N, C-alpha and C positions, 0 to 999 in steps of 0.2 A: 749456532754459528752462522753469521751472515756470510753469504757467498758473494764473490765478485760477480758483476753483471755479465761480463764477456770474457770467456777463456778461449784461447787459441792453442792448438796442439799439433806438433809435428809428430805424426804417428810413425815413428822410425823403428826399424829393427825386425821387420817381418821375415826377411830372408835369413838373417843370422839366427833368429829363433828357430826357423825351419831346419837349418843346418845342424843346430844343436839337438833338436828334439825329434824332428820328423824325417821321413825318408826322402821326400820330394821338396826341393828348395822353394818351389812356387806355392806349396801348401800353406806357407806362413801367411800369405795374403788372405787366404780363406779365414784363418784364425784371427787375423787383424780385422777383417770385416765383421766377424762375430763380436769382437771386442767393442767396435763402434756402436753396434746395437745396444750393448750393455751400457756404454758411456752415455748414450742419449737418455736412458732410464735413470742413471745416476744424476745427470744434470737436472732432470726434472725434479727428482727427490730433494736435491740440495738447493733448489731455487735459482739456479743459473739461468739467465735469460737468453744467452747467445753463445754458440760454439762455432769456431772456425777451424776446420780440420784439413791439414795439408796432406792430401792422399795421393796426388800424382803431379809432380813438378814438370816444368818444361824440359828439364834435363832427363827426366825419366823416359822420354821418347827415344833417347839414344841407347837404351838398354837393349839386350838381345831380343830379336823379333818374337821369339817363342814366348818370352816372358811378357812382353808388351801385349801380345795377342791374348795371353792368358788373363791379364788384367782387364783388357777390354771386355772379354767374355764375362768376367766376374762382375764388373760394373753393370753391364746390361742385365745380368741375372738378378743382381740385388735390387736394381731399380724396378724391374718388373715385379719382384716379390713385394716391394713396398707399395707399388701401385695397386696390387690385388688386395693387400692387407688394409684394414681400416684403422690400423694403429696410429698413423700420423694424425689423422683428423680427430680421432678419439682423444688423443693426448694433447691436441692443440699445437702440433709441431709443424713449423714452416720450413721447407727445404729450399735452399738457394745454392746456386753454383757460381763460383768466381774463377775466372781464367779464360783461356782461349778454347772454349768448348767446341768451336767449329773445327778443331784439329782432330776430333775423335770420329770414329765410325758413326754412320747414321743411326744405328740402333742405340748407341750410347747417348747421342744427342737427343733423339726422340724421347727416350726414357727420362732424361734429365728435364727436358722442357715440360713433359707431362706431370712430373713430380712437382715442379715449381707452380704450374697452373692449378694442380689439385689442392695444394696446400697454401696458396697465396693469402688466404684470409685468416690463417691460424696465427695466434699471437702469444701463446704461452712460452714457446722456445723456438728460436731461430737456429737452424743448423746450416752453416755455410760449408760446402764441400769445395775445397780449392783443387780444381781439376784442370790440368794443362796450365798450371799457375807458376808465375815467377814474379817476384817483387819488382825487379828491374823492368821486366816486360810490361808489368802493369803501369809503371811510371811512364815508360815510352808510349804506350797506348793512350794514356791520358794526355800526354803532351801533344800527340798527333791530333787528337780530337779538339783540343784547345786551339792549336795552330790552324786547323781547318776553319774554325769559327772566326778566328782573327782574320784569316784570308778573305772570308765572306763579309767582313765588317760587322759581325755580330758581337764581337768582344774587342775591347781596346786593350792594348798591351799593358797599359798602366793600371788596368783593373785586375790583372792577374796577381793573386796572392794565395796563401795556403788554403784559405776557406774556399776560394773558387776552384783551386786545383783538385782538392779532395772530392769535389762533386763529380769529377770525371774518372775516379778510380772505379774498379770493379765493385768495391764495397768500402765505404769510408769509415765504418765502425771501428773504433780503436779498442783493442783488447786490454783488459786490466793486467792480464798476465799471459805469458807464452810458456808452454811446457814442451820440452823435447825429450822423448824417450830414447833408449838404447845407449846412453852414456856419452853421446857426442855433445860437444859444447859449442855449437855454432848454429846460426839461424838458417843457413843455406838458402838465401834469396827468398825469405818468407816475410811478408808484411813489412817491407823496408820502410814504407811511409807511415802506416798505421801503428806500427810497433815501436815508434821512437821512444816512448816513455813507458812501455810495458815492463812489468817485472818479469825476470827470466828465471825459469826453474829447469834444471837438467836432471833427469831421472835415469838411473843406471839400467833399469829393467828394459827389456825389449817390449815393444808395443803389445804383443799378445799376452805378455805377463802382467801388464798394468792392471791394478785392481782398484775398487772403490776406495779402499783404505789409503791407497797412494794419492788419489785425488783429494781426499779429505785432509791428508797431511800437508799437501801442497797449499791448499786453501788456508789451513791453520798458519803455516809459515808466512803466507801472503798477508794475512791479517796482522801479523806481528811486525811487518816491515814498515818503516817510516818512508812513505813515498815522497820524493822531492822532484817536482816537475821543473826541469831546467837547472837544477842545482847539483 
């Protein structure tokens, strides 16, 4: 079965999973992180070339401080584990981060930057972590960059089109399909520009419950769809 080149996933439902299964509501994030490790292996096996994972939105900053701090610690821990492991380079995995990374603690920023530097030459699978990400915020940031160049006389207003605009996004790669777990049927400010023609799949399972068989089934359904761009 031929896999789509680029899959984006809203990894939703960690807290609800924890409330249903575990004693501590934040422990769902640990299980979600373990599932991402497995997902990367599944993507390699299935021939997927790019993943974009929505792991921390701009709106997540407004969650209770205890939970946000827990997530920051988890990110830093996972980044350091990946840096010490040779897995990424052995498997040809390139790590990228999209979003307002500057809003995170220094330890998280440093770990992310080191991961990007360490894996920048890998080409088998790109994994984009959307961290401090919002689709509207991404468009605003792109518009500001273009406006600054127009102000400096480096770009003419009449030269601005979709092709130029997407060059100023955090990442212009367009996913073939977007998956959201947890049963919610909305995109929640995710890839507003890039996902304009992505096929959408909503899975009822919470993210920690998502399995390889679920990914295979989504890909099967994707292959059966008749994609119409603009129609």
